[in-house]
C-alpha positions in Angstrom: -0.2 -0.1 0.0 1.5 3.5 -0.8 0.3 6.7 0.2 0.5 9.9 -1.7 2.4 12.8 -0.8 -0.7 14.9 -0.5 -1.7 12.5 2.3 1.7 12.2 4.1 5.0 12.2 2.7 6.2 10.3 5.8 4.0 7.4 4.8 5.4 7.1 1.6 6.2 3.5 0.2 5.4 2.1 3.6 2.9 -0.8 3.6 -0.4 -1.4 5.4 0.9 -2.7 8.8 4.0 -0.3 8.9 1.4 2.7 8.6 -0.6 1.3 11.2 2.3 1.2 13.6 3.8 4.5 12.5 0.5 6.3 12.8 -0.8 4.7 16.0 -2.7 6.9 18.0 -2.0 8.0 21.9 -1.5 4.4 23.2 1.7 2.4 23.7 2.5 -0.3 21.2 4.7 -3.2 20.6 5.5 -3.8 17.1 6.4 -7.2 16.5 8.8 -6.7 13.6 10.4 -9.9 12.0 13.6 -10.2 10.2 13.9 -7.9 7.2 10.7 -6.4 7.7 12.0 -2.8 7.8 12.0 -1.9 11.7 14.4 0.9 11.4 12.4 2.6 8.7 9.3 1.9 11.2 11.0 3.7 14.0 12.5 6.7 12.2 9.1 7.3 10.3 7.2 7.1 13.4 9.6 9.9 15.1 9.3 11.7 11.6 5.3 11.4 11.8 5.2 12.6 15.5 7.3 15.8 14.9 5.5 16.6 11.3 1.9 16.2 13.0 2.9 18.2 16.1 2.0 15.0 18.4 5.5 15.5 20.1 8.3 18.0 20.1 12.1 17.0 19.2 12.6 17.3 22.8 10.1 15.4 23.7 11.0 12.2 22.3 13.3 9.5 23.9 14.9 7.0 21.5 16.9 3.9 22.6 18.8 1.6 20.8 21.6 -1.2 21.6 24.5 0.2 19.1 26.0 3.8 18.7 25.8 2.8 15.1 22.1 2.0 15.1 21.6 5.7 16.9 23.8 7.4 14.5 21.6 5.7 11.4 18.4 6.7 13.1 19.7 10.4 13.6 20.6 10.5 9.9 17.4 9.4 8.7 15.3 11.6 10.8 17.7 14.8 9.6 17.0 13.4 6.0 13.1 13.6 6.4 12.8 16.6 9.0 14.4 20.1 8.6 15.4 20.3 12.3 18.8 19.9 14.4 18.9 16.4 15.8 21.4 17.5 18.1 19.2 18.4 21.0 17.3 14.9 20.5 17.5 12.3 23.1 18.4 9.4 20.8 21.3 7.0 21.9 22.2 3.8 23.4 21.1 2.9 27.2 24.7 3.8 28.5 24.8 6.7 26.1 21.5 8.2 27.7 22.4 7.3 30.9 25.7 9.2 30.7 23.8 12.2 29.5 21.4 12.0 32.7 24.4 11.6 35.0 26.3 14.6 33.6 23.2 16.9 33.8 22.6 15.7 37.7 26.2 15.0 38.7 25.7 16.3 42.2 22.3 14.7 42.9 24.2 11.2 41.5 26.9 11.9 44.2 29.3 12.3 41.3 32.1 14.9 40.2 31.2 17.3 37.9 33.9 15.6 35.5 33.8 11.6 36.2 35.3 9.3 34.0 34.0 6.2 32.5 35.9 3.3 32.7 36.0 0.7 29.5 36.5 -2.9 30.0 40.4 -3.0 30.3 40.2 -0.2 32.9 37.5 -1.5 35.0 40.0 -4.8 35.1 43.2 -2.6 35.9 41.0 -0.9 38.7 39.8 -4.3 40.5 43.5 -5.6 40.4 44.5 -2.5 42.2 41.7 -3.3 44.9 42.6 -6.7 45.1 46.7 -6.0 45.3 45.5 -3.3 48.3 43.7 -6.3 50.0 46.4 -8.7 49.5 44.0 -11.3 47.5 45.7 -14.0 45.6 44.9 -13.8 41.9 45.3 -17.3 41.6 42.1 -17.8 43.7 39.9 -14.7 42.7 41.2 -13.6 38.9 40.5 -10.0 38.2 38.6 -11.5 35.3 36.3 -13.4 37.6 35.5 -10.5 39.9 34.6 -8.3 37.1 31.9 -10.6 35.9 30.6 -11.1 39.5 30.6 -7.2 40.1 29.0 -6.6 36.8 26.3 -9.4 37.2 25.3 -8.0 40.4 25.0 -4.5 39.0 22.8 -5.8 36.3 20.8 -7.4 39.1 20.4 -4.1 40.6 22.2 -5.6 43.8 24.9 -3.3 45.7 27.4 -4.9 47.6 25.7 -4.0 50.7 22.5 -5.7 49.7 24.0 -9.1 48.2 23.7 -11.9 50.5 26.9 -14.2 50.4 26.1 -17.8 50.4 29.7 -19.1 51.4 33.0 -18.1 52.0 33.8 -17.4 48.6 31.1 -15.4 47.7 31.7 -13.6 51.0 35.0 -12.5 50.0 33.8 -11.8 46.5 31.4 -9.4 48.0 34.1 -7.6 50.2 36.3 -7.0 47.1 33.2 -5.7 45.4 32.5 -3.2 48.4 36.1 -2.3 48.1 35.8 -1.6 44.3 32.9 0.7 44.9 34.6 2.9 47.5 37.7 3.2 45.1 35.6 4.1 42.1 33.5 6.6 44.4 37.2 8.2 45.6 38.5 8.4 42.3 35.2 9.7 40.5 35.0 7.0 37.9 32.2 4.7 37.0 32.0 1.7 34.7 29.4 0.7 32.3 27.0 -1.5 34.2 27.4 1.5 37.1 26.0 4.0 34.4 22.8 2.3 34.4 22.6 1.5 37.9 23.5 5.0 39.1 21.0 6.5 36.7 18.5 3.9 37.9 18.8 5.0 41.6 18.7 8.5 40.8 15.4 8.2 39.1 14.2 6.0 42.0 15.2 8.1 44.9 14.7 11.6 43.2 10.9 12.5 42.7 11.5 16.1 41.3 14.0 14.7 38.8 11.9 11.4 37.7 8.5 13.7 37.1 10.6 16.1 35.4 11.7 13.6 32.7 8.0 11.6 33.0 6.7 15.2 31.9 9.4 15.8 29.2 9.2 12.4 27.5 5.7 12.0 26.3 6.8 9.4 23.6 9.5 6.8 24.4 10.6 4.6 21.4 13.0 1.4 22.0 14.8 -0.5 19.4 15.3 -4.1 19.7 13.1 -4.3 22.9 13.7 -8.2 22.9 17.3 -7.7 24.0 16.6 -5.6 27.1 17.5 -6.7 30.7 15.5 -6.5 33.5 17.4 -3.7 34.8 17.1 -1.8 31.3 13.3 -2.5 31.5 13.0 -0.9 35.1 14.9 2.1 34.0 12.2 2.5 31.0 9.4 2.2 33.6 10.9 4.7 35.3 10.7 7.2 32.6 7.1 6.8 31.4 4.0 8.3 33.6 0.5 7.5 33.0 0.3 10.0 30.4 3.3 8.9 28.6 3.5 6.0 25.5 6.0 3.6 24.9 6.6 2.3 21.3 8.9 -0.9 21.3 10.0 -2.7 18.3 11.4 -6.0 18.4 11.2 -9.7 17.8 10.9 -12.4 20.3 12.1 -14.9 17.8 15.3 -13.1 17.4 16.2 -13.0 21.3 19.8 -14.7 21.2 21.5 -12.5 24.0 20.3 -14.8 27.1 24.0 -15.1 28.1 24.4 -11.0 28.5 21.1 -10.9 30.5 18.5 -10.3 27.4 15.0 -11.0 28.8 12.5 -11.9 26.0 10.0 -12.2 29.0 9.9 -8.3 28.9 7.7 -8.3 25.9 5.0 -10.1 27.4 5.5 -7.7 30.7 5.5 -4.6 28.6 1.9 -6.0 27.3 0.6 -6.4 30.7 2.2 -3.2 32.5 1.4 -0.9 29.7 -2.1 -2.3 28.8 -1.2 -3.1 25.2 -4.3 -4.9 23.8 -3.0 -4.7 20.1 0.4 -6.3 19.1 1.2 -5.0 15.4 3.0 -7.5 13.5 5.4 -6.6 10.9 5.5 -10.0 8.4 6.2 -8.7 5.1 9.8 -9.5 4.3 11.9 -7.4 2.2 15.0 -9.3 2.0 14.7 -13.0 1.6 12.8 -15.3 -0.8 9.8 -17.4 0.3 11.6 -20.9 0.4 14.1 -19.2 2.7 11.3 -17.7 5.0 9.1 -20.8 5.1 12.4 -22.6 6.5 12.6 -20.3 8.8 9.1 -20.3 9.8 8.8 -23.8 10.2 12.0 -24.0 12.3 10.8 -21.2 14.6 7.3 -22.3 15.0 8.7 -25.5 17.2 9.2 -23.2 20.0 6.8 -22.5 22.7 5.3 -19.3 24.5 6.1 -17.2 21.1 4.2 -14.1 20.5 3.9 -15.5 16.8 4.3 -14.3 13.3 4.9 -15.6 9.7 7.2 -14.1 7.7 6.4 -13.8 3.7 7.7 -12.1 1.1 6.3 -10.7 -2.5 9.6 -11.4 -4.4 8.9 -14.9 -5.4 10.0 -18.4 -3.9 13.4 -18.5 -5.2 15.9 -21.3 -5.2 15.5 -24.4 -3.0 17.7 -24.6 -0.2 20.7 -26.9 -0.9 21.7 -29.4 1.9 24.8 -31.1 1.7 26.5 -34.0 4.0 30.1 -34.6 3.6 32.0 -37.5 4.9 34.2 -35.1 7.3 35.0 -31.7 7.8 37.5 -31.2 5.2 35.5 -32.4 2.7 33.0 -30.1 3.8 35.2 -27.2 3.7 36.1 -28.5 0.1 32.5 -28.3 -0.9 32.3 -24.9 0.2 35.2 -23.5 -1.8 33.7 -25.5 -4.9 30.8 -23.5 -4.6 32.0 -20.4 -3.8 34.4 -20.4 -6.8 31.6 -21.4 -9.0 29.3 -18.5 -7.6 32.3 -16.1 -7.8 33.0 -17.2 -11.4 29.2 -16.5 -12.2 29.9 -12.6 -11.2 29.0 -13.1 -7.6 31.4 -10.7 -5.2 33.1 -12.4 -2.3 31.7 -9.7 0.1 28.2 -10.9 -0.7 28.6 -14.4 0.4 28.8 -15.4 4.0 29.8 -18.7 6.0 28.0 -18.8 9.4 29.3 -21.1 12.3 27.9 -21.8 15.9 31.4 -21.4 17.5 34.7 -19.6 16.5 36.6 -22.9 16.8 34.9 -24.0 13.2 36.4 -21.4 11.8 40.1 -22.8 11.9 39.3 -25.5 9.2 37.4 -23.1 6.8 40.2 -20.5 6.9 42.7 -23.4 5.9 41.0 -24.0 2.9 40.5 -20.4 2.1 44.3 -19.7 2.4 44.9 -22.9 0.3 42.6 -22.1 -2.2 43.9 -18.2 -2.4 40.2 -16.9 -1.4 40.2 -13.6 0.4 38.3 -13.7 3.5 37.3 -11.6 6.7 36.5 -12.7 10.2 33.9 -10.4 10.8 33.6 -9.4 14.3 36.6 -11.6 15.6 40.0 -12.5 14.9 41.5 -15.2 13.0 42.1 -18.8 14.3 45.8 -18.4 14.7 45.4 -14.8 16.1 43.2 -15.4 19.1 45.1 -14.9 22.5 44.4 -18.3 23.8 46.0 -19.8 21.0 48.7 -17.9 20.9 49.4 -18.7 24.5 49.7 -22.0 23.8 51.7 -21.6 20.7 53.9 -19.4 23.0 54.8 -22.5 25.2 55.3 -24.5 21.8 57.7 -22.0 20.6 59.6 -21.7 24.0 60.0 -25.3 23.9 61.1 -25.5 20.5 63.6 -22.2 20.8 64.9 -21.6 24.1 66.1 -18.0 22.8 62.5 -16.7 22.3 62.3 -14.2 24.9 59.0 -12.9 23.5 57.1 -16.4 24.0 59.0 -16.6 27.7 57.6 -13.3 28.6 54.3 -14.1 27.5 53.6 -17.1 29.7 56.2 -16.8 32.3 53.0 -15.9 34.6 50.0 -16.5 32.3 48.2 -18.6 33.6 49.1 -16.2 36.8 51.5 -18.3 39.1 52.7 -15.5 41.3 55.8 -14.6 39.2 55.2 -10.7 39.4 56.7 -7.7 37.5 59.8 -7.1 39.7 60.5 -10.7 39.1 60.6 -10.4 35.6 62.6 -7.1 35.7 65.2 -9.2 37.7 65.4 -12.1 35.1 65.8 -9.4 32.3 68.7 -7.4 34.1 70.4 -11.0 34.8 69.8 -12.0 31.4 71.4 -8.9 30.0 74.4 -8.7 32.4 75.0 -12.2 31.6 74.4 -12.4 27.9 71.9 -14.9 28.1 68.1 -15.5 27.1 65.2 -15.0 29.6 64.9 -18.7 29.8 69.0 -19.2 30.5 68.6 -16.8 33.0 65.6 -18.6 35.0 67.5 -22.0 34.5 70.1 -19.7 36.6 67.6 -18.7 39.3 66.6 -22.1 39.5 69.6 -23.8 40.0 70.6 -21.0 42.7 67.4 -21.4 44.2 66.6 -17.8 44.0 62.9 -18.1 43.7 60.7 -21.2 44.0 58.2 -19.9 41.5 60.6 -19.5 38.6 62.3 -22.9 39.5 58.1 -24.4 39.2 58.0 -22.8 35.9 61.5 -24.3 34.5 60.4 -27.6 35.8 57.1 -27.4 33.6 58.5 -26.3 30.6 60.7 -29.2 30.9 58.2 -31.6 31.6 56.3 -30.4 28.7 59.4 -30.7 26.6 59.5 -34.5 27.6 56.0 -34.9 26.7 56.5 -33.6 23.3 59.3 -36.1 22.7 57.7 -38.9 24.2 54.3 -38.4 22.1 52.6 -37.2 19.1 52.2 -33.5 18.5 48.3 -33.5 18.8 48.6 -35.3 22.0 51.4 -32.9 23.2 49.1 -29.7 22.6 46.2 -31.2 24.3 48.8 -32.1 27.2 50.2 -28.3 27.5 46.8 -27.1 27.1 45.5 -28.9 30.5 49.3 -29.0 32.5 50.1 -25.5 31.8 46.8 -24.6 33.4 45.6 -22.7 30.6 42.0 -24.9 30.4 41.6 -24.3 34.1 42.1 -20.6 33.9 39.6 -20.1 31.1 37.1 -22.5 32.8 36.6 -19.7 35.6 36.1 -17.4 33.1 32.5 -16.0 32.1 33.4 -16.6 28.6 35.9 -19.3 28.7 33.8 -22.2 27.3 34.7 -20.9 23.7 38.1 -20.2 24.4 38.4 -23.8 25.8 36.8 -25.0 22.5 39.4 -23.1 20.5 42.2 -24.6 22.3 40.5 -28.0 21.5 40.3 -27.2 18.0 44.0 -26.3 18.2 44.9 -30.2 18.8 42.5 -31.0 15.7 44.8 -28.3 13.8 47.8 -30.0 14.6 46.2 -33.6 13.5 44.8 -32.3 10.3 48.4 -30.7 9.7 50.0 -34.2 10.2 47.5 -35.7 8.1 48.2 -32.7 5.3 52.2 -33.6 5.7 51.6 -37.2 5.2 49.5 -36.6 1.7 52.4 -34.4 0.8 55.0 -37.4 1.1 56.7 -36.1 4.5 55.6 -38.8 6.6 59.0 -40.5 7.1 60.7 -36.9 8.0 58.0 -36.1 10.6 57.9 -39.1 12.6 61.5 -39.8 13.1 62.2 -36.2 14.8 59.7 -34.8 17.2 61.7 -31.5 17.0 61.2 -31.1 13.4 57.5 -32.0 13.9 57.5 -29.2 16.1 59.3 -26.5 13.9 57.5 -27.5 10.9 53.8 -27.1 12.8 55.2 -23.5 14.2 56.3 -22.5 10.6 52.8 -23.6 9.3 50.8 -21.5 12.0 52.9 -18.2 11.4 52.6 -18.6 7.5 48.8 -19.2 8.1 48.2 -16.4 10.4 49.8 -13.7 8.0 47.8 -14.8 5.0 44.9 -13.7 3.1 42.9 -11.8 5.8 41.2 -9.1 4.0 40.9 -5.4 5.4 37.6 -3.8 5.8 35.9 -2.7 2.4 37.9 -5.1 0.4 35.9 -7.7 -1.8 36.5 -10.6 0.7 34.5 -13.5 1.8 32.5 -13.1 5.6 33.4 -15.6 8.2 31.5 -15.0 11.3 29.6 -16.7 14.0 25.9 -16.8 14.2 25.9 -14.4 16.9 27.8 -11.7 14.9 25.5 -12.3 11.8 22.6 -10.5 13.7 21.3 -7.3 11.8 23.4 -8.4 8.5 22.2 -9.8 5.2 24.0 -11.5 2.5 23.1 -12.7 -1.3 24.4 -16.0 -0.6 24.7 -17.8 3.2 26.6 -21.1 3.9 25.5 -22.5 7.3 27.7 -24.8 8.5 28.2 -27.5 11.1 24.9 -28.6 11.5 24.9 -31.5 13.7 23.6 -32.2 17.1 26.4 -30.9 19.9 27.3 -28.1 17.5 24.1 -26.4 16.5 22.4 -26.9 18.7 25.3 -26.7 21.1 25.8 -29.6 23.4 25.4 -27.2 26.6 22.0 -26.8 25.2 20.8 -30.3 24.7 19.4 -31.1 28.5 17.6 -27.9 28.7 14.4 -26.7 26.8 15.0 -23.0 27.3 18.6 -23.6 26.1 17.4 -25.8 23.0 14.9 -22.8 22.1 17.5 -20.2 22.4 19.6 -22.2 19.8 16.5 -22.7 17.6 16.3 -18.8 17.7 20.0 -18.7 16.6 19.2 -20.9 13.8 16.4 -18.5 12.7 18.7 -15.6 12.8 21.1 -17.5 10.7 18.5 -18.6 7.9 17.1 -15.3 7.6 20.5 -13.5 6.9 20.2 -15.2 3.4 18.8 -12.9 0.7 18.7 -15.4 -2.5 20.7 -18.5 -1.9 20.9 -20.6 1.2 23.2 -23.5 1.7 23.2 -25.8 4.8 26.0 -28.3 5.5 27.3 -30.9 7.6 29.8 -33.7 8.1 29.2 -37.3 9.0 32.7 -37.0 10.8 34.4 -34.1 12.3 37.9 -33.8 13.9 37.4 -32.7 17.5 40.1 -32.9 20.1 42.5 -34.5 17.4 39.7 -37.3 17.0 37.4 -38.2 14.5 33.9 -37.9 16.2 30.7 -38.8 14.9 27.4 -36.5 15.3 24.0 -36.9 14.4 22.5 -34.3 11.9 20.9 -31.2 13.5 17.8 -31.7 14.8 16.8 -28.4 13.1 17.1 -30.1 9.6 14.2 -32.1 10.3 12.0 -29.4 11.2 12.6 -28.0 7.5 9.9 -29.4 5.1 11.3 -31.3 2.2 9.7 -29.7 -0.6 11.8 -26.6 0.4 15.3 -28.6 0.2 17.5 -29.7 -2.7 19.8 -32.6 -1.0 23.5 -32.9 -2.7 24.4 -36.0 -1.2 23.0 -39.7 -1.4 20.0 -39.6 1.0 21.3 -42.6 3.1 24.4 -40.5 4.2 21.8 -38.5 6.4 20.8 -41.2 8.7 18.9 -41.3 12.0 22.2 -42.6 13.6 25.9 -41.9 12.9 27.4 -44.0 10.4 31.1 -44.9 11.5 32.7 -44.6 8.3 36.7 -43.7 8.1 37.1 -40.6 6.0 39.6 -42.4 3.6 39.1 -46.3 4.4 40.0 -48.5 1.8 37.4 -50.0 -0.7 37.1 -52.6 -3.3 37.1 -50.1 -6.0 40.5 -49.5 -7.9 40.8 -45.9 -7.2 42.5 -46.1 -3.5 43.9 -43.0 -1.7 47.3 -42.3 -3.0 46.8 -43.4 -6.7 48.0 -41.0 -9.2 45.6 -40.7 -12.1 45.2 -38.5 -15.1 42.1 -36.8 -16.6 41.8 -35.8 -20.1 41.0 -32.1 -18.7 42.4 -31.5 -15.5 45.4 -33.2 -16.3 47.3 -35.5 -13.6 46.2 -35.6 -9.9 46.3 -37.9 -6.7 43.3 -39.4 -5.2 42.6 -38.2 -1.6 39.2 -39.6 -0.4 36.0 -40.7 -2.0 32.3 -41.1 -1.0 29.2 -43.3 -1.6 29.4 -47.0 -2.6 30.2 -48.9 -5.7 27.1 -47.9 -7.5 27.2 -44.3 -7.0 31.0 -43.5 -6.3 32.3 -40.0 -6.5 36.3 -39.5 -6.0 38.1 -36.7 -4.4 41.3 -36.0 -6.8 44.0 -33.2 -5.8 45.1 -32.1 -9.2 48.4 -30.2 -9.6 47.1 -27.3 -11.4 43.2 -27.2 -10.9 42.8 -27.9 -7.0 40.7 -30.3 -5.4 37.7 -31.7 -7.7 35.0 -34.5 -6.8 34.2 -36.6 -9.9 31.2 -39.1 -10.3 33.0 -42.5 -11.6 30.0 -42.8 -14.1 31.7 -39.5 -16.2 35.5 -39.1 -14.6 37.3 -40.9 -17.4 40.1 -41.5 -15.3 43.3 -43.2 -16.1 46.1 -44.5 -14.1 49.1 -42.3 -14.6 
């Protein structure tokens, strides 16, 4: 439905439901905005309509977003529609708006006129200073753990004098929290969580200020309402009086930040608290084709307690969704490469193609495939695998074992994980090394032999023990041993976000195993099995070279790699969702909880709705985890997609109801065994590297010297033994 300019130019090009939302009368509203339904356009049009029709003044509108980028985009769109100065408008993120409140009312908030905001790193440093002043052993209470404890309590609205300790550990943590509060107050600084909590407390305690803003903001607009926390919702309620109206835009099906405190239940509370009788559903999608949307609708329909909506598009059904089952994760990556090359040759730019995965560790195999095939890529919202801090820590242990003169590696790990070797001890080692022409390791050994420092002696013994392990076992087993006995896994297990880092450490074990397999395929088996020092040096060379390759800069034409969480809010012409196996997607941590499975299903819904025209779903029957081949069931979410929407690109029997234990490169009774040299009339000479199927439907994987890896159906391959 289009509205002519004579009716209202701010409603031009809006559909019927969008117009209903934008022009809603004086009442609060919940706009259930599905993926790709134009929610930003609705929000900005609502602001423009309110001002143009003199329902509200620019200063009488409060608009809250979740990112600075979204706030800037909203202001740009408003200024493009209205001849007003948007600088005076209250549009911003929760933290940005709370900072603005506190700057105006610093005395009432108990703050100095010029207070500073601590970012995450500054907050962690401040906590460390508190703990040092209290003589707290950071091996018992890490600054990262304390940072999580403090912020989590603030998000719940709990000050240290309210928190109820339940054991000696929580009592000690609360003592640190209390001292941290006093230090911040003394120094005139606030952390991010404090901004919201301090502002909320100000509005609760100061009736005059609260009533002033309630009378000022007659219209409160909130973007991404499904991501609000309980504390943020309390703040919004305090800013609205009986004669105020809230306009909340969100999608409960895209609530994927439960681990950050997001509460999708706020949407139902909003309906009750603000007496919202009519939920306006924006269901027309302007991004994706109907086959993609129908798959997303079918998946999310399995969640309970939804507000409910059904996405549709006027742009047609589009292609069927392609579902590919590979025998293992390396063949899954090989399939991705083949399809991406074909798409690129057909004119598709790399930056309009995205590969999504459930966790960061999955990117490693994909990145290796990109590098070996010279495809530029960018890891969106994260680091490449070998640049991640936890990976660099393990590699530093390996580097020091391989080269005792590597002082950078020594300094990185001598006190990580924390083992009580402070900066003063490290300075003494540096001075001793310099005065005696030694490496840092040489200085540490001298300190150890002279019994100058028991903690440094323990570190020397640790490295020597790890070195013995490398010479006694394989590289992959040694890395697993290092991850455990260095204390890295235990350290990250105490971290709020540590599970992802531990998954990356485990994936490094798989990287070593895969590297060994690749080297054997290249004919280096004898060299690598005879000398573990050469094995280690070769692997370290590989990681260094891989970490410096093909990572594109922002703006370059590059393939986009990202987690599903990072993809929210983005869209791509072509999307590959990989690793669709139970245990990965849905993640194994969610399998025992209904709420966990429901959030994982929302993640899948978000992933599917990123695709505009083409959607690929891939999985592997066998995947390397912890250096061992594991066999997982296909993701239960695949069973929720109607068969009529899917084109299966592998034998149906490969997607079985139970995992089939097939070794990826096992021998068979056909003549094209792994390692056989063959010739092809078009691609020339190559080596058989794998196969799948059976004698009636056999596909051979061949690595050709000039054409890369190809899958050839035996019926049409026309191969000859070279």
